C-alpha positions as semicolon CSV with decimal commas, in nm:
position;residue;x (nm);y (nm);z (nm)
1;X;-0,102;-7,931;3,850
2;X;0,041;-8,023;4,186
3;X;0,387;-8,134;4,073
4;X;0,582;-8,011;3,772
5;X;0,573;-8,248;3,480
6;X;0,891;-8,125;3,310
7;X;1,204;-8,294;3,445
8;X;1,549;-8,304;3,291
9;X;1,653;-8,579;3,533
10;X;1,360;-8,801;3,429
11;X;1,369;-8,704;3,059
12;X;1,021;-8,552;3,062
13;X;0,886;-8,260;2,862
14;X;0,561;-8,084;2,957
15;X;0,312;-8,010;2,678
16;X;-0,012;-7,838;2,772
17;X;-0,333;-7,679;2,649
18;X;-0,488;-7,416;2,875
19;X;-0,851;-7,309;2,894
20;X;-0,981;-7,449;2,566
21;X;-1,347;-7,344;2,566
22;X;-1,589;-7,536;2,346
23;X;-1,962;-7,587;2,314
24;X;-2,047;-7,946;2,404
25;X;-2,353;-8,164;2,430
26;X;-2,299;-8,284;2,787
27;X;-2,502;-8,368;3,092
28;X;-2,733;-8,618;3,258
29;X;-3,024;-8,388;3,338
30;X;-3,324;-8,347;3,110
31;X;-3,261;-7,971;3,072
32;X;-2,910;-8,050;2,937
33;X;-3,035;-8,271;2,655
34;X;-3,063;-8,129;2,305
35;X;-2,853;-7,820;2,370
36;X;-2,490;-7,728;2,403
37;X;-2,318;-7,574;2,700
38;X;-1,970;-7,434;2,743
39;X;-1,694;-7,656;2,872
40;X;-1,339;-7,555;2,956
41;X;-1,070;-7,816;2,899
42;X;-0,715;-7,820;3,030
43;X;-0,465;-8,088;2,931
44;X;-0,119;-8,151;3,074
45;X;0,104;-8,411;2,910
46;X;0,427;-8,559;3,037
47;X;0,606;-8,665;2,720
48;X;0,943;-8,807;2,628
49;X;1,197;-8,526;2,620
50;X;1,463;-8,487;2,356
51;X;1,736;-8,230;2,396
52;X;1,727;-8,126;2,032
53;X;1,405;-8,164;1,834
54;X;1,587;-8,037;1,526
55;X;1,312;-7,778;1,472
56;X;1,102;-8,063;1,332
57;X;0,738;-8,081;1,440
58;X;0,728;-8,459;1,398
59;X;0,992;-8,489;1,674
60;X;0,758;-8,350;1,940
61;X;0,401;-8,402;2,061
62;X;0,194;-8,153;1,861
63;X;-0,066;-7,968;2,069
64;X;-0,261;-7,892;1,747
65;X;-0,312;-8,266;1,699
66;X;-0,433;-8,297;2,060
67;X;-0,675;-8,008;2,008
68;X;-0,814;-8,170;1,691
69;X;-0,869;-8,496;1,879
70;X;-1,055;-8,311;2,156
71;X;-1,275;-8,132;1,901
72;X;-1,347;-8,465;1,728
73;X;-1,455;-8,622;2,058
74;X;-1,688;-8,329;2,128
75;X;-1,829;-8,359;1,774
76;X;-1,920;-8,726;1,829
77;X;-2,231;-8,617;2,016
78;X;-2,386;-8,613;2,360
79;X;-2,175;-8,724;2,656
80;X;-2,357;-8,777;2,982
81;X;-2,069;-8,728;3,226
82;X;-1,772;-8,491;3,240
83;X;-1,581;-8,794;3,371
84;X;-1,653;-8,980;3,045
85;X;-1,535;-8,684;2,839
86;X;-1,214;-8,660;3,043
87;X;-1,143;-9,033;2,998
88;X;-1,198;-9,010;2,621
89;X;-0,961;-8,714;2,598
90;X;-0,697;-8,898;2,801
91;X;-0,726;-9,202;2,573
92;X;-0,691;-8,979;2,266
93;X;-0,373;-8,826;2,408
94;X;-0,223;-9,173;2,451
95;X;-0,258;-9,231;2,075
96;X;0,086;-9,065;2,064
97;X;0,325;-9,324;2,206
98;X;0,553;-9,051;2,344
99;X;0,291;-8,944;2,601
100;X;0,374;-9,097;2,940
101;X;0,116;-8,931;3,163
102;X;-0,188;-8,715;3,093
103;X;-0,388;-8,494;3,325
104;X;-0,726;-8,374;3,197
105;X;-0,955;-8,121;3,360
106;X;-1,308;-8,074;3,225
107;X;-1,519;-7,790;3,362
108;X;-1,884;-7,719;3,285
109;X;-1,920;-7,342;3,290
110;X;-2,299;-7,316;3,304
111;X;-2,399;-7,600;3,540
112;X;-2,447;-7,396;3,859
113;X;-2,561;-7,035;3,858
114;X;-2,366;-6,945;4,172
115;X;-2,038;-7,109;4,065
116;X;-1,791;-7,019;3,793
117;X;-1,752;-7,385;3,705
118;X;-1,789;-7,744;3,818
119;X;-1,596;-8,038;3,687
120;X;-1,355;-8,323;3,708
121;X;-0,980;-8,370;3,690
122;X;-0,815;-8,704;3,616
123;X;-0,460;-8,824;3,573
124;X;-0,367;-9,136;3,379
125;X;-0,028;-9,298;3,314
126;X;0,085;-9,573;3,082
């Protein structure tokens, strides 16, 4: 993240998921079809901030819900591009009306033998 999402002056809270590693059916090449490969997903959300959530989960954006949505997207089946996966995750995050901006990073961990990862990062705002 280049700039901090949390801002008291702008009324923004930062919710994030770091390094969620999942097995996904992803890729455009023939050798990627019919098998899974590891992906690492990072999500940063700028959400509406409230000074006192009242210790009530329904008053905040729940990262467990975001994780479940990501897992459901992965479970839908083969995705050709990491860009497509990132866009679907961003759209799923916007299902919560309190999310103002989302940044999604999708890394394929097994695409290049000489690299730790390759991938895409997007940022979308309402």
